[in-house]
C-alpha positions in Angstrom: -4.3 0.8 22.0 -5.0 -2.7 23.3 -6.2 -4.5 20.1 -2.8 -5.8 19.0 -2.4 -7.7 22.3 -5.3 -10.0 21.4 -4.2 -11.3 18.0 -2.9 -14.5 19.3 -6.1 -15.7 20.9 -7.6 -18.8 19.4 -4.7 -19.0 16.9 -4.4 -22.8 16.9 -8.1 -23.3 16.6 -8.3 -21.1 13.5 -5.3 -22.9 12.0 -7.0 -26.3 12.3 -10.3 -25.0 11.0 -8.6 -23.4 7.9 -6.6 -26.6 7.3 -9.7 -28.8 7.5 -11.6 -26.4 5.2 -8.8 -26.5 2.6 -8.7 -30.3 2.7 -12.4 -30.6 2.4 -12.4 -28.0 -0.4 -9.8 -29.9 -2.4 -11.7 -33.2 -1.9 -14.9 -31.7 -3.1 -13.2 -30.1 -6.1 -11.8 -33.5 -7.1 -14.9 -35.6 -6.5 -17.6 -33.1 -7.6 -16.0 -30.4 -9.8 -19.3 -28.8 -10.7 -20.2 -28.4 -7.0 -16.8 -27.0 -6.3 -17.0 -24.4 -9.0 -20.4 -23.4 -7.6 -18.8 -22.5 -4.3 -16.7 -19.7 -5.8 -18.8 -16.9 -4.2 -17.7 -18.1 -0.7 -14.1 -17.4 -1.5 -14.8 -14.2 -3.4 -17.2 -13.0 -0.6 -14.5 -13.5 2.1 -11.9 -11.6 0.1 -14.3 -8.8 -0.6 -15.2 -8.5 3.1 -11.5 -8.1 4.1 -10.7 -5.8 1.2 -13.6 -3.6 2.3 -11.6 -2.9 5.5 -8.2 -2.5 4.0 -8.5 1.1 2.8 -10.0 2.5 6.0 -7.4 0.6 8.1 -4.5 1.9 6.0 -5.8 5.4 6.3 -6.4 5.5 10.0 -3.1 3.7 10.9 -0.9 5.8 8.6 -2.6 9.2 9.3 -2.9 8.5 13.0 0.7 7.4 13.2 2.0 10.4 11.4 -0.1 12.7 13.5 1.7 11.5 16.7 5.3 11.3 15.2 6.1 14.9 15.8 9.4 15.0 13.7 8.5 14.9 10.1 12.0 14.2 9.1 11.6 10.7 10.6 8.8 10.0 8.2 11.0 10.7 5.2 13.8 8.7 6.8 11.6 5.7 7.2 10.2 6.0 3.7 13.7 6.2 2.1 15.0 3.3 4.1 12.0 1.2 3.1 12.2 2.0 -0.6 15.9 1.2 -0.7 15.3 -2.1 1.0 12.4 -2.9 -1.3 14.4 -2.1 -4.4 17.4 -4.2 -3.3 15.4 -7.3 -2.3 13.1 -7.1 -5.4 16.1 -7.0 -7.7 17.5 -10.1 -6.0 14.1 -11.8 -6.7 14.2 -10.8 -10.3 17.7 -12.1 -10.8 16.9 -15.4 -9.0 13.9 -15.9 -11.4 16.1 -15.1 -14.4 18.8 -17.6 -13.2 16.3 -20.4 -12.7 14.7 -19.7 -16.1 18.1 -19.8 -17.9 19.3 -22.9 -16.0 16.2 -25.1 -16.2 14.6 -23.6 -19.4 11.1 -24.8 -18.5 9.6 -23.9 -21.9 12.4 -25.2 -24.1 10.9 -28.6 -24.8 7.3 -27.4 -25.1 5.4 -27.7 -28.3 2.5 -25.4 -27.8 0.4 -24.0 -30.6 -0.6 -20.3 -30.2 -4.1 -19.1 -30.7 -4.8 -17.2 -33.9 -5.8 -14.0 -32.1 -3.3 -12.5 -29.7 -4.1 -12.3 -26.1 -5.0 -8.7 -25.2 -2.3 -6.9 -23.3 -2.3 -3.8 -21.2 -1.0 -0.9 -23.2 2.5 0.0 -22.1 1.5 3.7 -21.5 -0.6 2.5 -18.6 2.6 1.6 -16.8 4.7 4.6 -17.8 6.3 6.7 -15.1 4.2 9.7 -15.8 1.0 7.7 -15.7 2.1 6.0 -12.5 2.8 9.2 -10.7 -0.4 10.9 -11.8 -2.3 7.7 -10.9 -1.2 8.2 -7.3 -3.4 11.3 -7.0 -7.1 10.4 -6.5 -9.8 12.3 -8.3 -11.8 12.7 -5.1 -11.5 12.1 -1.4 -13.7 9.0 -1.4 -12.6 7.5 -4.7 -9.5 5.5 -3.4 -11.8 3.8 -0.8 -14.4 2.9 -3.4 -11.8 1.6 -5.9 -9.7 -0.2 -3.2 -6.6 1.6 -4.5 -4.1 1.2 -1.6 -1.5 3.6 -3.0 -4.0 6.4 -3.4 -5.3 5.8 0.1 -1.7 5.9 1.3 -1.2 9.3 -0.4 -4.4 10.7 1.2 -3.4 9.3 4.6 0.1 10.9 4.3 -1.5 14.3 3.5 -3.9 13.9 6.4 -1.2 12.8 8.9 1.2 15.6 7.9 -1.6 18.2 8.2 -2.6 16.9 11.7 1.1 17.0 12.8 1.4 20.6 11.5 -1.8 21.5 13.5 -0.1 20.4 16.7 -2.4 20.5 19.7 -5.4 21.6 17.6 -5.1 18.3 15.7 -5.0 16.0 18.8 -8.8 15.5 19.0 -8.8 14.2 15.4 -5.8 12.0 16.1 -7.5 10.5 19.1 -10.6 9.9 16.9 -8.4 8.1 14.3 -7.0 5.8 17.1 -10.6 5.0 18.2 -11.6 4.2 14.6 -8.5 2.0 14.4 -9.7 0.0 17.4 -13.1 -0.4 15.8 -11.8 -1.5 12.5 -9.5 -4.1 13.9 -12.4 -5.5 16.0 -14.3 -5.8 12.7 -11.3 -7.6 11.2 -11.5 -10.1 14.1 -15.1 -10.8 13.3 -14.5 -11.2 9.6 -11.6 -13.6 10.2 -14.0 -16.0 11.9 -15.2 -16.6 8.3 -11.8 -17.6 7.1 -12.5 -21.3 7.1 -15.6 -20.8 5.0 -13.7 -18.6 2.5 -10.8 -21.1 2.3 -13.2 -23.9 1.7 -15.0 -22.1 -1.2 -11.8 -20.8 -2.8 -10.0 -24.2 -2.8 -13.1 -26.1 -4.0 -13.5 -23.7 -6.9 -9.8 -23.8 -7.9 -9.5 -27.6 -7.9 -13.0 -28.0 -9.4 -12.3 -25.6 -12.3 -8.7 -26.4 -13.2 -8.2 -29.9 -11.8 -4.9 -31.8 -11.7 -4.5 -32.0 -15.4 -4.0 -28.3 -15.9 -1.2 -28.3 -13.3 0.5 -31.3 -14.9 0.5 -29.7 -18.4 2.8 -27.0 -17.3 4.4 -28.9 -14.4 7.9 -27.8 -15.1 7.0 -24.1 -14.9 5.0 -24.6 -11.7 7.9 -26.5 -10.1 10.3 -23.7 -11.2 8.2 -21.0 -9.7 7.6 -22.8 -6.4 11.2 -23.9 -6.2 12.5 -20.4 -6.9 10.1 -18.9 -4.3 11.1 -21.5 -1.7 14.8 -20.8 -2.4 14.2 -17.1 -2.1 12.4 -17.5 1.2 15.0 -19.9 2.7 18.2 -18.2 1.4 17.4 -14.5 0.9 14.7 -13.9 3.4 16.2 -16.4 5.8 19.6 -14.7 5.6 18.1 -11.3 6.1 16.1 -12.6 9.1 19.2 -14.2 10.7 21.3 -11.1 10.1 18.6 -9.1 12.1 18.3 -11.7 14.9 15.0 -13.3 13.8 14.3 -16.9 13.2 12.5 -17.1 9.9 11.0 -20.5 10.9 9.6 -19.2 14.1 8.3 -16.0 12.3 6.6 -18.3 9.8 5.0 -20.3 12.5 3.8 -17.0 14.2 2.0 -16.1 11.0 0.7 -19.6 10.2 -3.0 -18.5 10.3 -2.5 -15.7 7.9 -0.3 -17.8 5.6 -3.1 -20.3 5.3 -5.6 -17.6 4.4 -3.1 -16.3 1.8 -2.7 -19.8 0.4 -6.4 -20.6 0.2 -7.3 -17.3 -1.4 -4.1 -16.9 -3.6 -3.9 -13.3 -2.4 -1.9 -11.5 0.3 -4.5 -8.7 0.7 -7.0 -10.6 2.9 -4.3 -11.1 5.5 -2.9 -7.5 5.5 -5.0 -6.2 8.5 -4.0 -9.1 10.7 -0.4 -8.9 9.6 -0.3 -5.3 10.7 -1.7 -6.3 14.1 0.7 -9.1 14.6 3.8 -7.1 13.7 2.8 -4.5 16.3 2.2 -7.2 18.8 5.7 -8.6 17.9 7.3 -5.3 18.9 7.4 -3.2 15.7 6.4 0.4 16.3 3.1 1.3 14.8 4.5 4.5 13.2 6.9 2.3 11.2 4.7 -0.7 10.5 1.7 1.5 9.4 3.9 3.2 6.7 6.2 0.4 5.6 3.6 -2.4 5.2 1.0 -0.7 2.9 3.9 0.7 0.8 5.5 -2.8 0.6 2.2 -4.3 -0.8 2.9 -2.2 -4.0 6.7 -1.9 -4.0 8.0 -5.1 -2.4 6.5 -8.0 -4.3 9.3 -10.6 -4.3 7.2 -13.5 -5.3 5.6 -11.6 -8.2 9.0 -10.5 -9.4 10.1 -14.2 -9.5 7.0 -15.1 -11.4 7.3 -12.3 -13.9 10.8 -13.2 -14.9 10.1 -16.9 -15.1 6.8 -16.3 -16.9 8.3 -14.0 -19.5 11.2 -16.2 -20.3 9.0 -19.3 -20.3 6.7 -17.7 -23.0 9.8 -16.9 -25.0 11.2 -20.4 -24.8 7.8 -22.1 -25.4 7.2 -20.0 -28.5 10.8 -20.6 -29.7 11.6 -16.9 -29.6 15.4 -16.3 -29.3 16.4 -13.3 -27.2 19.7 -11.5 -27.4 21.5 -10.4 -24.2 20.4 -6.9 -24.8 16.8 -7.9 -25.1 17.0 -10.0 -21.8 18.6 -7.0 -20.1 15.8 -4.8 -21.4 13.2 -7.3 -20.1 14.8 -7.2 -16.6 14.9 -3.4 -16.7 11.2 -3.2 -17.6 10.3 -5.8 -15.0 12.0 -3.6 -12.3 9.4 -1.0 -13.1 6.3 -3.0 -13.9 6.7 -5.3 -10.9 6.2 -2.2 -8.7 2.7 -1.7 -10.1 1.3 -5.2 -9.4 -1.2 -5.2 -6.6 -1.5 -8.0 -4.0 -4.6 -9.5 -5.5 -5.2 -12.7 -7.5 -4.4 -12.3 -11.2 -2.6 -9.0 -11.0 0.7 -10.7 -11.8 -0.7 -12.0 -15.0 -1.9 -8.5 -16.0 1.5 -7.0 -15.2 3.2 -9.7 -17.3 0.9 -8.8 -20.2 2.0 -5.1 -19.8 5.7 -6.1 -19.7 5.5 -8.2 -22.9 3.7 -5.3 -24.6 6.9 -3.3 -24.3 9.2 -6.2 -25.3 7.6 -7.0 -28.7 10.1 -9.7 -29.5 8.1 -12.1 -27.2 4.6 -12.8 -28.7 2.0 -11.6 -26.3 -0.3 -14.4 -27.6 2.0 -16.7 -25.6 0.3 -15.5 -22.4 -2.5 -17.9 -23.2 -0.2 -20.7 -22.2 -0.1 -19.5 -18.6 -3.9 -19.2 -18.1 -4.4 -22.8 -17.0 -1.9 -22.6 -14.1 -1.9 -18.9 -13.2 -4.2 -19.6 -10.2 -1.7 -22.2 -8.9 1.2 -19.8 -9.4 -0.7 -17.1 -7.6 -0.4 -19.1 -4.4 3.4 -19.2 -4.5 3.9 -15.6 -5.3 1.3 -14.4 -2.7 2.9 -16.4 0.1 6.4 -15.1 -0.8 5.1 -11.5 -1.1 3.4 -11.8 2.3 6.5 -13.2 4.2 8.7 -10.6 2.4 6.6 -7.7 3.5 6.3 -8.9 7.1 10.1 -9.3 7.3 10.6 -5.8 5.7 8.7 -4.2 8.5 10.9 -5.9 11.1 14.1 -4.9 9.3 13.1 -1.2 8.9 11.9 -1.1 12.5 15.2 -2.3 13.7 17.1 0.2 11.5 14.9 2.9 13.1 15.5 1.6 16.7 11.8 1.0 16.9 11.7 -2.7 17.5 11.4 -4.5 20.9 13.7 -7.5 20.4 13.1 -9.0 23.8 9.3 -9.0 23.3 9.7 -10.4 19.8 12.0 -13.2 21.0 9.6 -14.2 23.8 6.6 -14.2 21.4 8.4 -16.2 18.6 9.7 -18.8 21.0 6.2 -19.4 22.2 4.7 -19.5 18.7 
């Protein structure tokens, strides 16, 4: 398949266009907030266009990759390695968020008054293990694509790929059709990405126009803590992992600069998923590994979200003057290890997951979540960027563990980035 080879074309031009669009969007939001808020459909429309393609792309890449793998034991081996890596790195992210919250205590000096009515929270049963496992099974073949449920699409793709592999030669025509569909879908992604500057302009104009600088200043300490913790995680943890595996994180970040700008502008890592998959293949990661690890990581490897959840929960406790015992804090971290796995890569999902977490730790008043509403959009940017980089690096790591990574090709591409 030739599509991955073309992802680098026009990269610098797209970068400049998105940067210019972001700058103009911020300026418009400051000077004419009402006009900025009116441009919200531009950002929403761009995100919806890309999300429209995510389900089909995950399906054809995973199912097609499994159909050509032959040895099904390698599928399980890749999956186990990926999940172990996800759990280890996500735990480090949670602990880092906990350490920053305890050292800085961003909510300790706050004097917020809570609303009379508590903020609705997602019932804890919605995030129980039984509900989660049953939720992986779609009610119909088309439902996961209609709902945009990546995990359900992944389950359907796994079943399809395993069935095609079991059919052997009889399944080859369908596998070739999936590869042709993949080429078509990635061509569509290229067309949609031409609208990235327009989407970035609308998203930034709306964000600044609606929230303004005052909402950011009101909870500036928390915002600084989240951004600082995410930056420290990227530089120290992800940087260390990248160095250990022979990759320059700085060059890798430059290689993904277009996609990172889209993530920043939309506060969501999902719009950049198709392009990330292409670029990882182009970098030398085997498709069979990337197509399985990346979609899974979007639900199980959310490092930035893990940092935000820990800091957000402890901030609410501190701001509402709710003392927590060591056991309650340990329970909170344990619950976050589970609920952080259910947060999708879309804007606002971290806030919903935090609501679900506080619902099962009743010592922290759920009404305190109202304190985060004003800055949640700004915090979404930090966690989305961290999630995106973490998942890209995860594919490289697992590919190397599998001996399915072309190091010479990656080195040449990253040096030229």
